MARBA-3410 file (N, C-alpha, C, O; in Angstrom, 1 decimal):
265
93.4,83.6,111.7,94.3,84.3,110.8,92.7,85.2,109.9,91.6,84.7,109.5 ~ 93.0,86.4,109.9,92.2,87.3,109.4,92.7,88.8,108.7,93.7,89.4,109.2 ~ 91.9,89.1,107.6,92.4,90.4,107.1,91.2,91.5,107.3,90.1,91.2,107.8 ~ 91.6,92.5,107.0,90.7,93.6,107.0,90.6,94.3,105.5,91.5,94.8,104.8 ~ 89.4,94.2,105.2,89.0,94.7,103.7,88.4,96.0,103.8,87.4,96.2,104.5
89.1,97.0,103.1,88.4,98.4,103.1,88.4,98.7,101.7,89.4,98.5,101.0 ~ 87.2,99.2,101.3,87.0,99.8,99.9,86.6,101.4,100.1,85.6,101.9,100.7 ~ 87.7,102.1,99.3,87.3,103.5,99.6,87.1,104.1,98.1,87.8,103.7,97.2 ~ 86.1,105.0,98.0,85.9,105.9,96.9,86.1,107.2,97.0,85.9,107.8,98.1 ~ 86.6,107.9,95.8,86.9,109.3,96.0,86.4,109.9,94.7,86.7,109.3,93.7
85.7,111.0,94.6,85.5,111.8,93.4,86.5,112.3,92.7,86.3,112.5,91.5 ~ 87.6,112.6,93.2,89.0,113.0,92.5,89.9,112.7,93.5,89.8,112.7,94.8 ~ 91.0,112.3,92.8,92.4,112.1,93.7,93.5,112.3,92.7,93.3,112.0,91.5 ~ 94.7,112.7,93.3,95.8,113.0,92.8,97.1,112.2,93.7,97.4,112.7,94.8 ~ 97.6,111.1,93.1,98.5,110.5,93.9,100.2,110.8,93.1,100.7,110.1,92.3
100.7,112.0,93.5,101.9,112.4,92.4,103.0,111.5,92.6,103.5,111.2,93.7 ~ 103.5,111.2,91.3,104.6,110.8,91.0,105.8,111.9,91.3,105.8,113.0,90.7 ~ 106.5,111.5,92.3,107.6,112.4,92.7,108.4,113.2,92.0,108.6,114.3,92.5 ~ 108.9,112.8,90.9,109.8,113.2,90.0,109.3,113.9,89.0,110.0,114.4,88.2 ~ 108.2,114.0,88.8,107.6,114.9,87.8,107.1,116.3,88.4,106.5,116.3,89.5
107.3,117.4,87.8,107.1,118.6,88.2,106.2,119.6,87.3,105.0,119.8,87.7 ~ 106.8,120.2,86.0,106.1,121.1,85.1,104.6,120.5,85.0,103.6,121.2,85.2 ~ 104.5,119.2,84.7,103.4,118.5,84.8,103.1,117.5,85.7,103.6,116.5,85.5 ~ 102.4,117.5,86.7,102.5,116.7,87.8,101.6,115.3,87.4,100.4,115.4,87.3 ~ 102.2,114.2,87.3,101.7,112.9,86.9,101.4,112.1,88.1,102.2,111.9,89.0
100.2,111.7,88.0,99.7,110.7,89.2,100.0,109.0,88.7,100.1,108.4,87.6 ~ 100.1,108.4,90.0,100.1,107.1,89.7,98.5,106.7,89.6,97.6,107.5,89.9 ~ 98.3,105.4,89.1,96.7,105.1,88.9,96.2,104.7,90.6,95.1,105.1,91.0 ~ 97.0,104.1,91.4,96.8,103.9,92.4,97.7,104.3,93.6,98.9,104.3,93.4 ~ 97.2,104.6,94.6,98.1,105.3,95.8,99.4,104.4,95.9,99.3,103.3,95.4
100.6,104.8,96.3,101.8,104.3,96.4,101.6,103.7,98.2,100.8,104.3,99.0 ~ 102.3,102.8,98.6,102.2,102.5,99.9,102.3,103.6,101.0,101.5,103.8,101.9 ~ 103.4,104.3,100.9,103.7,105.6,101.9,102.1,106.3,101.7,101.6,106.6,102.8 ~ 101.5,106.6,100.6,100.3,107.5,100.7,99.2,106.7,101.7,98.4,107.5,102.4 ~ 99.0,105.6,101.7,98.2,104.7,102.3,98.5,104.5,103.9,97.6,104.5,104.7
99.8,104.5,104.1,100.4,104.5,105.6,100.1,105.8,106.1,99.7,105.9,107.2 ~ 100.2,106.9,105.3,100.0,108.3,105.9,98.3,108.5,106.2,97.8,109.2,107.0 ~ 97.7,107.9,105.6,96.1,107.7,105.5,95.9,107.0,106.9,95.0,107.4,107.6 ~ 96.7,106.1,107.2,96.4,105.1,108.6,96.9,106.0,109.7,96.3,106.2,110.7 ~ 98.1,106.7,109.2,98.7,107.7,110.6,97.6,108.5,110.8,97.3,108.7,112.0
96.9,109.0,110.0,96.2,110.2,110.2,94.8,109.6,110.8,94.2,110.1,111.8 ~ 94.5,108.6,110.2,93.2,107.6,110.9,93.3,107.5,112.5,92.5,107.7,113.3 ~ 94.6,107.0,112.7,94.7,106.5,114.2,95.5,107.7,115.1,96.0,107.5,116.2 ~ 95.4,108.8,114.4,95.9,110.1,115.2,97.5,110.1,115.7,98.0,110.7,116.6 ~ 98.0,109.3,114.9,99.5,109.2,115.4,100.4,110.2,115.1,101.0,110.3,114.0
100.6,110.9,116.0,101.6,112.3,115.9,103.2,112.1,116.4,104.1,112.9,116.2 ~ 103.3,110.9,117.1,104.6,110.6,117.5,105.2,109.4,116.9,104.5,108.5,117.1 ~ 106.4,109.1,116.4,106.9,108.3,115.5,107.3,107.1,116.5,107.4,106.0,116.1 ~ 107.5,107.5,117.8,108.0,106.4,118.6,106.9,105.5,119.6,107.2,104.6,120.4 ~ 105.7,106.2,119.2,104.4,105.8,119.8,104.2,104.3,119.6,104.8,103.9,118.6
103.6,103.5,120.4,103.2,102.0,120.2,102.6,101.4,118.7,103.0,100.5,118.0 ~ 101.5,102.4,118.5,100.7,102.4,117.3,101.7,102.4,116.0,101.7,101.6,115.1 ~ 102.5,103.3,116.1,103.3,103.6,114.9,104.3,102.3,114.7,104.4,101.8,113.6 ~ 104.8,101.9,115.8,105.7,100.6,115.7,104.8,99.5,115.3,105.2,98.8,114.4 ~ 103.4,99.2,115.8,102.5,98.3,115.2,102.4,98.5,113.5,102.6,97.7,112.7
102.0,99.7,113.3,101.7,100.0,111.9,103.0,99.6,111.1,102.8,99.3,109.9 ~ 104.0,99.6,111.5,105.2,99.4,110.6,105.1,97.7,110.4,105.5,97.4,109.3 ~ 104.6,96.7,111.3,104.5,95.3,111.0,103.2,94.9,110.0,103.0,93.8,109.6 ~ 102.7,95.9,109.7,101.4,95.5,109.0,101.7,95.3,107.6,102.5,96.1,107.0 ~ 101.0,94.3,107.1,101.1,94.0,105.5,100.0,94.3,105.0,98.9,94.3,105.6
100.2,94.7,103.6,99.4,95.7,103.1,99.2,95.6,101.5,100.1,95.7,100.7 ~ 97.9,95.3,101.0,97.7,94.9,99.7,96.7,96.2,99.0,95.6,96.5,99.5 ~ 97.3,96.9,97.9,96.6,97.9,97.3,96.3,97.6,95.9,97.1,97.3,95.0 ~ 94.8,97.8,95.8,94.6,98.0,94.2,93.3,99.0,94.1,92.7,99.5,95.0 ~ 93.1,99.2,93.0,92.1,100.2,92.4,91.8,100.4,90.9,92.6,99.9,90.1
90.7,101.3,90.7,90.6,101.7,89.3,90.1,103.1,89.5,89.7,103.7,90.5 ~ 90.0,103.6,88.1,89.1,105.0,87.8,88.5,105.1,86.8,88.8,104.3,85.9 ~ 87.6,105.8,86.6,86.7,106.1,85.1,87.3,107.0,84.2,87.2,106.7,83.0 ~ 87.9,107.9,84.5,88.7,108.8,83.7,89.9,109.6,84.2,90.0,109.7,85.4 ~ 90.8,110.3,83.4,91.7,111.0,84.0,91.6,112.5,83.2,91.4,112.6,81.9
91.6,113.7,84.0,91.8,115.1,83.3,92.8,115.7,83.9,93.4,115.5,84.9 ~ 93.0,116.5,83.1,94.5,117.4,83.4,94.0,119.2,83.5,93.5,119.9,82.7 ~ 94.4,119.3,85.0,93.7,120.8,85.2,95.2,121.7,85.3,96.3,121.3,85.5 ~ 94.8,122.9,85.1,96.0,123.8,85.1,95.9,124.7,86.6,94.8,125.3,86.8 ~ 96.9,124.8,87.5,97.1,125.7,88.6,98.1,126.6,88.6,99.0,126.6,87.7
98.1,127.4,89.6,99.0,128.3,89.8,100.1,128.0,90.8,99.7,127.6,91.9 ~ 101.2,128.0,90.8,102.0,127.9,91.9,102.6,129.2,92.1,103.0,129.7,91.0 ~ 102.9,129.9,93.3,103.7,131.1,93.5,104.9,131.0,93.9,105.3,130.3,94.8 ~ 105.7,131.8,93.2,106.9,131.9,93.7,107.5,133.4,94.2,107.6,134.5,93.6 ~ 107.8,133.0,95.5,108.1,134.4,96.3,109.3,135.1,96.2,109.5,136.0,97.0
110.1,134.7,95.3,111.6,135.5,95.1,111.2,136.8,94.7,110.2,137.0,94.2 ~ 112.1,137.8,95.1,112.1,139.2,94.4,112.1,139.2,93.1,111.4,140.1,92.5 ~ 112.9,138.5,92.5,113.0,138.5,90.9,111.8,138.5,90.4,111.5,139.3,89.6 ~ 110.9,137.3,90.9,109.7,136.8,90.3,108.6,138.0,90.4,107.8,138.3,89.5 ~ 108.7,138.5,91.8,107.6,139.6,91.9,108.1,140.9,91.0,107.3,141.7,90.6
109.4,141.1,90.9,109.5,142.0,90.1,109.2,142.1,88.5,108.9,143.1,87.8 ~ 109.5,140.6,88.0,108.8,140.4,86.7,107.6,140.4,86.4,107.3,140.4,85.2 ~ 106.6,140.3,87.6,105.2,140.4,87.4,104.8,141.7,87.7,103.8,142.1,87.1 ~ 105.5,142.4,88.5,104.7,143.9,88.9,105.8,145.0,88.6,105.6,146.1,89.1 ~ 106.8,144.7,87.9,107.6,145.9,87.5,108.5,146.5,88.8,109.6,146.9,88.5
108.1,146.5,89.6,109.1,146.9,90.9,108.7,146.2,92.3,107.6,145.7,92.4 ~ 109.6,146.3,93.2,109.3,145.5,94.7,108.2,146.2,95.4,107.4,145.5,96.1 ~ 108.0,147.6,95.1,106.9,148.0,96.0,105.5,148.1,95.4,104.7,148.7,96.0 ~ 105.2,147.5,94.2,104.0,147.7,93.6,103.5,145.9,93.7,104.2,144.9,93.5 ~ 102.2,146.0,94.0,101.3,144.7,94.1,100.0,144.9,93.2,99.1,143.9,93.2
99.8,146.0,92.5,98.8,146.1,91.7,98.8,145.5,90.2,99.8,145.9,89.6 ~ 98.1,144.8,89.6,98.2,144.3,88.2,96.7,144.6,87.8,95.7,144.1,88.5 ~ 96.6,145.4,86.6,95.4,145.5,86.0,94.2,145.9,87.0,93.0,145.5,87.0 ~ 95.0,146.8,87.9,93.9,147.5,88.8,93.3,146.6,89.9,92.4,147.0,90.5 ~ 93.9,145.5,90.1,93.7,144.5,91.3,95.0,144.5,92.1,96.1,144.6,91.6
94.8,144.5,93.4,95.6,144.3,94.4,95.8,142.5,94.5,94.9,141.8,94.9 ~ 97.2,142.1,94.2,97.5,140.5,94.3,98.4,140.6,95.5,98.7,141.5,96.2 ~ 98.8,138.9,95.6,99.6,138.8,96.6,101.1,138.8,95.9,101.3,138.5,94.7 ~ 102.0,139.1,96.9,103.3,139.5,96.5,103.9,137.9,95.9,103.6,136.7,96.1 ~ 104.9,138.4,95.0,105.7,137.3,94.1,105.2,136.9,92.7,104.4,137.6,92.2
105.6,136.1,92.2,105.3,135.7,90.8,104.5,134.4,90.8,104.2,133.7,91.7 ~ 104.1,134.2,89.4,103.2,133.0,89.3,103.8,131.9,88.3,104.5,132.4,87.5 ~ 103.7,130.8,88.2,104.3,129.7,87.5,102.8,129.1,87.1,102.0,129.0,88.0 ~ 102.6,128.7,85.9,101.4,127.9,85.9,102.1,126.3,85.8,103.3,126.0,85.4 ~ 101.1,125.4,86.3,101.4,123.9,86.5,100.2,123.2,86.3,99.1,123.5,86.8
100.6,121.9,85.4,99.4,121.0,85.1,99.5,119.9,86.1,100.5,119.5,86.7 ~ 98.4,119.4,86.1,98.5,118.3,87.2,97.3,117.5,86.9,96.1,118.0,86.9 ~ 97.5,116.1,86.6,96.6,115.1,86.3,95.8,114.6,87.4,96.4,114.2,88.4 ~ 94.4,114.6,87.4,93.5,114.3,88.3,92.8,113.0,87.8,92.5,112.9,86.6 ~ 92.5,112.0,88.7,91.7,110.9,88.5,90.5,111.0,89.0,90.2,111.5,90.1
89.5,110.5,87.9,88.0,110.8,88.6,87.0,109.6,88.9,87.1,108.7,88.1 ~ 86.2,109.6,89.8,85.4,108.4,90.2,86.5,107.3,90.4,86.7,106.4,89.6 ~ 87.4,107.5,91.7,88.3,106.4,92.0,87.8,105.2,92.9,86.9,105.4,93.7 ~ 88.2,104.1,92.7,87.9,103.1,93.8,89.2,102.4,94.2,90.0,102.1,93.4 ~ 89.4,102.3,95.5,90.6,101.8,96.0,90.2,100.7,96.7,89.3,100.9,97.5
90.9,99.4,96.6,90.7,98.4,97.6,92.0,98.1,98.6,93.1,97.8,98.1 ~ 91.9,98.3,99.7,93.1,98.0,100.5,92.6,96.7,101.4,91.5,96.7,102.0 ~ 93.6,95.7,101.6,93.6,94.6,102.5,94.6,94.7,103.4,95.7,95.0,102.8 ~ 94.6,94.5,104.7,95.3,94.8,105.8,95.5,93.3,106.4,94.6,92.6,106.6 ~ 96.9,93.1,106.7,97.0,91.9,107.7,97.9,92.2,108.6,98.8,93.0,108.3
97.7,91.6,110.0,98.6,92.1,111.1,98.7,90.4,111.9,97.8,89.6,111.8 ~ 99.9,90.2,112.7,99.7,89.2,113.3,99.1,89.4,114.7,98.9,88.4,115.4 ~ 98.8,90.7,115.1,98.1,91.1,116.0,97.0,91.5,115.8,96.8,92.7,115.5 ~ 96.0,90.6,115.9,94.4,91.1,115.3,93.7,92.2,116.3,92.6,92.8,116.0 ~ 94.2,92.3,117.3,93.7,93.7,118.0,94.0,94.9,117.6,93.4,95.9,117.8
95.3,94.8,116.8,95.4,96.0,116.2,94.7,96.4,114.9,94.7,97.5,114.4 ~ 94.3,95.3,114.4,93.3,95.4,113.0,92.0,95.7,113.6,91.3,96.4,112.9 ~ 91.5,95.4,114.9,90.3,95.8,115.4,90.6,97.3,115.7,89.6,98.0,115.4 ~ 91.4,97.8,116.2,91.5,99.3,116.4,91.3,100.2,115.1,90.8,101.3,115.2 ~ 91.9,99.5,113.9,91.9,100.2,112.9,90.3,100.2,112.3,89.9,101.2,111.7
89.8,99.2,112.6,88.3,99.0,112.0,87.7,100.1,113.0,87.3,101.0,112.4 ~ 87.6,100.2,114.0,86.8,100.8,115.1,87.0,102.4,114.7,86.1,103.2,114.9 ~ 88.3,102.8,114.2,88.6,104.1,113.9,87.9,104.4,112.4,87.8,105.6,112.1 ~ 87.6,103.6,111.6,87.1,103.6,110.2,85.7,103.8,110.5,85.1,104.5,109.6 ~ 85.0,103.2,111.6,83.7,103.3,111.7,83.4,104.6,112.6,82.4,105.4,112.3
84.3,104.8,113.6,83.8,106.1,114.4,85.4,106.9,114.3,86.3,106.5,115.0 ~ 85.6,107.8,113.4,87.2,108.2,113.4,87.4,109.1,114.2,87.9,110.2,113.7 ~ 87.1,109.2,115.6,87.4,110.6,116.6,88.9,110.7,116.9,89.3,111.6,117.6 ~ 89.7,109.9,116.5,91.1,110.0,116.8,91.8,110.7,115.6,93.0,111.0,115.7 ~ 91.1,111.0,114.4,91.7,111.4,113.2,92.7,112.7,113.6,92.3,113.4,114.5
93.8,112.9,112.9,94.6,114.1,113.0,93.8,115.4,112.1,93.8,116.5,112.4 ~ 93.4,114.9,111.1,92.7,115.8,110.0,91.5,115.1,109.3,91.2,113.9,109.5 ~ 90.8,115.8,108.5,89.8,115.1,107.7,90.4,114.0,106.6,91.1,114.3,105.6 ~ 89.9,112.9,106.9,90.4,111.9,106.0,90.6,112.0,104.6,89.7,112.3,103.9 ~ 91.8,111.8,104.1,91.8,111.9,102.6,93.0,110.7,102.2,93.6,110.0,103.0
93.1,110.8,101.1,94.1,109.8,100.3,94.5,110.6,98.9,93.8,110.9,98.0 ~ 96.0,110.7,99.1,96.8,111.7,98.1,96.7,113.1,98.9,97.2,113.4,100.0 ~ 96.0,114.2,97.9,96.4,115.4,98.4,95.4,115.6,99.8,94.7,114.7,100.3 ~ 95.4,116.8,100.2,94.6,117.2,101.4,93.3,117.2,101.2,92.4,116.8,102.0 ~ 93.0,117.9,99.8,91.6,118.0,99.4,91.0,116.6,98.8,89.8,116.7,98.4
91.5,115.5,98.6,91.2,114.1,98.0,90.5,113.5,99.3,91.2,112.8,99.9 ~ 89.3,113.8,99.7,88.6,113.4,100.5,88.1,111.8,100.2,88.1,111.5,99.0 ~ 87.8,111.0,101.2,87.5,109.7,100.9,86.1,109.5,101.5,85.7,110.1,102.4 ~ 85.5,108.5,100.9,84.2,107.7,101.2,84.6,106.4,101.5,85.3,105.8,100.6 ~ 84.2,105.7,102.8,84.2,104.4,102.9,83.2,103.8,102.5,82.2,103.8,103.2
83.2,102.9,101.2,82.0,102.1,100.8,81.7,101.0,101.4,82.6,100.2,101.5 ~ 80.6,100.9,101.8,80.0,99.9,102.7,80.6,99.9,104.1,81.0,101.0,104.5 ~ 80.6,98.7,104.8,81.3,98.7,106.1,82.8,98.0,105.8,83.0,97.3,104.9 ~ 83.9,98.3,106.7,84.9,97.7,106.4,84.8,96.1,106.7,83.9,96.0,107.5 ~ 85.3,94.8,106.2,84.9,93.7,106.5,86.2,93.0,107.1,87.4,93.4,106.8
86.0,92.0,107.8,87.0,91.1,108.3,86.8,89.9,107.2,85.6,89.5,106.9 ~ 87.9,89.3,106.7,87.8,88.0,106.1,88.9,87.1,106.7,90.0,87.5,107.1 ~ 88.3,85.6,106.6,89.1,84.9,107.2,89.4,83.6,106.1,89.2,83.8,104.9 ~ 89.7,82.5,106.6,89.8,81.2,105.6,88.7,80.9,104.6,88.9,80.5,103.4 ~ 87.6,81.1,105.1,86.4,81.0,104.3,86.1,81.8,103.4,85.4,81.3,102.4
86.6,83.1,103.3,86.4,83.9,102.3,87.8,84.1,101.6,87.8,85.1,100.9 ~ 88.7,83.4,101.7,89.9,83.3,100.9,90.2,82.0,100.2,89.7,80.9,100.6 ~ 91.0,82.1,99.0,91.2,80.8,98.4,92.7,81.1,97.5,92.9,82.2,97.0 ~ 93.4,80.1,97.3,94.5,80.1,96.5,94.3,79.2,95.1,94.2,77.9,95.1 ~ 94.3,79.9,94.3,94.3,79.2,92.9,94.4,80.0,91.8,94.4,81.2,92.0
94.4,79.4,90.5,94.7,79.9,89.2,93.4,80.5,88.8,92.3,79.8,88.8 ~ 93.4,81.7,88.5,92.0,82.3,87.8,92.6,83.4,86.7,92.7,84.6,86.9 ~ 92.9,82.9,85.5,93.6,83.5,84.7,92.6,84.7,84.0,91.7,84.1,83.3 ~ 92.6,85.7,84.0,91.8,86.7,83.4,92.3,88.5,83.5,93.3,88.7,84.2 ~ 91.8,89.2,83.1,92.0,90.8,83.4,91.0,91.4,84.2,89.9,91.8,84.0
91.7,91.5,85.4,90.7,91.9,86.5,90.1,93.4,86.4,89.4,93.7,87.3 ~ 90.5,94.1,85.5,90.1,95.6,85.4,90.5,96.4,86.7,89.9,97.5,86.9 ~ 91.4,96.1,87.6,92.1,96.8,88.4,93.5,97.1,88.2,94.1,96.3,87.4 ~ 94.1,98.0,88.7,95.7,98.1,88.7,96.0,97.7,90.2,95.4,98.2,91.1 ~ 96.8,96.8,90.3,97.3,96.2,91.6,99.0,96.5,91.7,99.8,96.4,90.7
99.4,96.9,93.0,100.9,96.8,93.3,101.3,95.5,93.5,100.8,95.0,94.5 ~ 102.1,94.8,92.9,102.9,93.5,93.3,104.1,93.6,93.8,105.1,93.5,93.0 ~ 104.4,93.8,95.2,105.6,93.9,95.6,106.8,92.7,95.5,106.5,91.5,95.4 ~ 107.9,93.0,95.5,108.9,91.9,95.3,108.8,90.9,96.4,109.0,89.6,96.3 ~ 108.5,91.6,97.6,108.3,90.5,98.8,107.0,90.3,99.5,106.7,90.8,100.6
106.3,89.5,98.7,105.1,89.2,99.3,105.0,88.5,100.7,105.8,87.7,101.0 ~ 104.2,88.8,101.2,104.0,88.1,102.8,103.4,86.7,102.6,102.2,86.5,102.2 ~ 104.0,85.8,102.9,103.4,84.5,102.7,102.4,83.8,103.5,102.6,82.9,104.2 ~ 101.2,84.4,103.3,100.1,84.0,104.3,99.9,82.5,104.0,99.8,82.0,102.9 ~ 99.7,82.0,105.2,99.7,80.5,105.3,100.9,79.6,104.7,100.7,78.4,104.4
102.1,80.3,104.6,103.0,79.6,103.8,102.9,79.5,102.6,103.7,78.7,102.0 ~ 101.8,80.3,101.7,101.7,80.3,100.5,102.8,81.5,99.7,102.7,82.6,100.1 ~ 103.7,81.2,98.7,104.5,82.1,98.1,104.0,82.0,96.7,103.4,81.1,96.0 ~ 104.5,83.4,96.4,104.4,83.6,94.7,105.9,84.1,94.4,106.7,84.6,95.1 ~ 106.0,83.9,92.9,106.9,84.3,92.3,107.0,85.6,91.5,106.5,85.8,90.4
107.6,86.3,92.1,107.6,88.0,91.6,107.7,87.9,89.9,106.9,88.5,89.2 ~ 108.5,87.1,89.4,108.7,87.2,87.9,107.6,86.5,87.2,107.8,86.5,86.0 ~ 106.7,86.1,87.6,105.3,85.6,87.2,104.4,86.5,86.4,103.7,86.5,85.4 ~ 104.9,87.6,87.3,103.6,88.8,86.9,104.2,90.0,86.0,105.4,90.5,86.1 ~ 103.4,90.5,85.1,103.8,91.5,84.4,103.6,93.1,85.1,102.8,93.4,86.0
104.3,93.8,84.5,104.2,95.1,85.1,105.4,96.1,84.9,106.5,95.9,84.3 ~ 105.1,97.4,85.4,106.3,98.2,85.2,106.9,98.6,86.6,106.2,99.1,87.6 ~ 108.3,98.3,86.6,109.0,98.2,87.7,109.2,99.6,88.4,109.7,100.6,87.8 ~ 108.8,99.8,89.8,108.9,101.2,90.5,109.7,100.8,92.0,109.8,99.6,92.4 ~ 110.2,101.7,92.5,111.0,101.7,93.7,109.8,102.7,94.4,109.7,103.8,94.0
108.8,102.0,95.3,107.8,102.8,96.0,108.2,103.0,97.3,108.5,102.1,98.0 ~ 108.1,104.3,97.6,108.1,104.7,99.3,107.1,104.1,100.0,106.0,103.8,99.6 ~ 107.5,103.7,101.1,106.9,103.0,102.1,106.9,104.0,103.3,106.3,105.1,103.1 ~ 107.5,103.8,104.5,107.6,104.5,105.5,108.8,105.4,105.5,109.8,105.2,104.8 ~ 108.6,106.6,106.4,109.6,107.7,106.5,109.8,108.0,107.8,109.1,108.0,108.8
111.2,108.5,107.8,111.6,109.5,109.2,111.6,110.6,108.8,112.1,111.0,107.7 ~ 110.9,111.3,109.9,111.1,112.7,109.8,112.3,113.5,110.6,112.6,113.3,111.7 ~ 112.9,114.3,109.8,114.2,114.8,110.5,113.9,115.6,111.8,113.0,116.4,111.9 ~ 114.7,115.3,112.7,114.3,116.4,114.0,113.0,116.2,114.6,112.4,117.1,115.3 ~ 112.6,115.0,114.2,111.0,115.1,114.6,111.1,115.1,116.2,110.1,115.6,116.8
111.9,114.6,117.0,111.8,114.3,118.5,111.8,116.0,118.9,111.0,116.4,119.7 ~ 112.6,116.6,118.3,112.6,118.2,118.7,111.7,119.0,118.4,111.3,119.9,119.1 ~ 111.3,118.9,117.1,110.3,119.7,116.6,108.8,119.3,116.8,107.9,120.0,117.1 ~ 108.7,118.0,116.5,107.2,117.6,116.3,106.5,118.0,115.0,105.3,117.8,114.9 ~ 107.3,118.6,113.9,106.8,118.9,113.0,106.8,117.8,111.7,107.8,117.3,111.1
105.2,117.4,111.3,105.0,116.5,110.6,105.3,116.7,109.2,105.4,115.8,108.4 ~ 105.4,118.1,108.9,105.6,118.5,107.5,107.4,118.6,107.4,107.7,119.3,106.5 ~ 108.3,118.1,108.1,109.4,118.2,108.0,110.2,117.1,107.1,109.7,116.0,106.8 ~ 111.4,117.7,106.7,112.0,116.9,105.7,112.3,115.3,105.9,112.9,114.9,106.9 ~ 111.7,114.3,105.1,111.6,113.1,105.4,112.6,112.0,104.8,112.8,112.1,103.6
113.2,111.0,105.3,113.8,110.0,104.5,112.9,108.7,104.6,112.3,108.2,105.5 ~ 113.0,108.3,103.2,111.9,107.5,103.1,112.8,105.7,103.0,113.9,105.6,102.6 ~ 112.1,104.8,103.4,112.4,103.5,103.2,111.6,103.2,101.6,110.4,103.5,101.5 ~ 112.3,102.5,100.7,111.7,101.8,99.5,111.7,100.3,99.3,112.5,99.5,99.7 ~ 110.4,100.2,98.4,110.4,98.6,98.1,110.2,98.6,96.8,109.5,99.4,96.2
110.9,97.5,96.1,110.8,97.3,94.7,109.4,96.6,94.4,109.0,95.6,95.0 ~ 108.7,97.2,93.4,107.2,96.8,92.9,106.9,96.8,91.6,107.5,97.6,90.8 ~ 106.0,96.0,91.1,105.6,96.2,89.9,104.0,96.5,90.0,103.1,95.8,90.5 ~ 103.9,97.7,89.2,102.4,98.1,88.8,102.1,97.3,87.5,102.6,97.3,86.4 ~ 101.0,96.5,87.9,100.4,95.6,87.3,98.8,96.1,86.7,97.9,96.5,87.4
98.6,96.0,85.3,97.4,96.7,84.8,96.2,95.9,84.8,95.2,96.2,84.1 ~ 96.2,94.7,85.6,95.1,93.8,85.5,95.2,92.3,85.0,94.5,91.5,85.4 ~ 96.0,92.1,84.2,96.1,90.9,83.6,97.2,90.2,84.3,98.4,90.5,84.4 ~ 96.4,88.9,84.9,97.0,87.8,85.6,96.8,86.5,84.9,95.7,86.1,84.6 ~ 97.9,85.8,84.8,97.7,84.3,83.8,98.9,83.4,84.7,99.7,83.7,85.6
98.6,82.2,84.2,99.5,81.4,84.4,100.0,81.2,85.8,101.0,80.4,86.0 ~ 99.4,81.6,86.7,100.0,81.3,88.1,99.1,81.4,89.2,98.2,82.2,89.1 ~ 99.1,80.7,90.5,98.2,80.5,91.4,98.4,82.0,92.2,99.5,82.5,92.3 ~ 97.2,82.4,92.7,97.4,83.7,93.5,96.4,83.4,94.9,95.8,82.4,95.2 ~ 96.5,84.4,95.5,95.5,84.5,96.6,94.4,85.4,96.2,94.5,86.5,95.8
93.3,84.7,96.4,91.9,85.4,95.9,90.8,85.9,97.3,90.5,85.3,98.3 ~ 90.4,87.0,96.9,89.1,87.4,97.9,88.1,86.7,97.1,87.9,87.2,96.0 ~ 87.4,85.4,97.6,86.4,84.9,96.8,85.1,85.5,96.6,84.4,85.2,95.6 ~ 84.7,86.4,97.7,83.5,87.3,97.4,83.8,88.2,96.3,82.9,88.1,95.4 ~ 84.7,89.0,95.9,84.9,89.9,94.8,85.8,89.2,93.8,86.0,89.9,92.8
86.4,87.9,93.9,87.3,87.4,92.9,88.2,88.3,92.3,88.2,88.7,91.2 ~ 89.0,88.8,93.5,89.9,90.0,92.9,91.4,89.5,94.1,91.4,89.1,95.3 ~ 92.6,89.7,93.0,93.6,89.1,93.9,94.0,89.9,95.0,93.6,91.0,95.1 ~ 94.8,89.4,95.9,95.6,90.1,97.2,97.0,89.7,97.1,97.5,88.6,97.0 ~ 97.7,90.8,97.1,99.0,90.9,97.2,99.7,91.6,98.6,99.9,92.8,98.6
100.1,90.8,99.5,100.4,91.7,100.6,101.7,92.1,100.8,102.4,91.2,101.1 ~ 102.2,93.1,100.8,103.3,93.6,100.9,104.1,93.6,102.2,103.8,94.3,103.2 ~ 105.2,92.8,102.2,105.9,92.5,103.5,107.1,93.5,103.6,108.2,93.4,102.9 ~ 106.9,94.5,104.4,107.8,95.7,104.7,109.1,95.8,105.7,109.9,96.7,105.9 ~ 109.2,94.4,106.1,110.2,94.4,107.2,111.3,93.6,106.6,112.3,93.4,107.2
END
């Protein structure tokens, strides 16, 4: 039995909460679907019927992280409707404003929350250890990636801190360690019982979320369009802000940090 630990750093990141619009709020750590999207990119998976994708769906995943600060930026979203263009330029034929030629359409201000100096910890478990080795090899030498490795927006590039590390029984322990860990944790309702160790979801504090996990892309077999409309699978999860007390947990002995492996099957 072994886990793969990946520590990711990002200068800036935005993990959008999907039901926010005028001001785009961010989760403090990436939801599961964002991490799986990162792994799909890393492994070069472009076909949802591939063996790699089927193996990925069996993966057990723990996500934790922290950030130094949060800022809010203003960006412009472009509206390509005729009415928006007319409102901005006066008539449909005109594209000049204040002496400058601009793109057609209108503009709407949008505020977006940005996390700064982000650290994300991922723990991966798979019954097929060879698949973890494949992920490790691609992290060390990402030749198969579909695009630049990022977590969140396309511009949220990542840095792999140190070398990803495999953990086994000698690196893990089950015990109670009451403290505020200083990290955010996703605690899923269904935690994979590694070595038959079970936890009680109700023993942990946190805000409840239905987080997306995997998605099916509409008409993918016909279009191979990775940007197509998606239908997501969701899992009930708590966002814990770091305080964990009165219960035994699975710990990374080296970092003294909890591990909550989500079971998505």
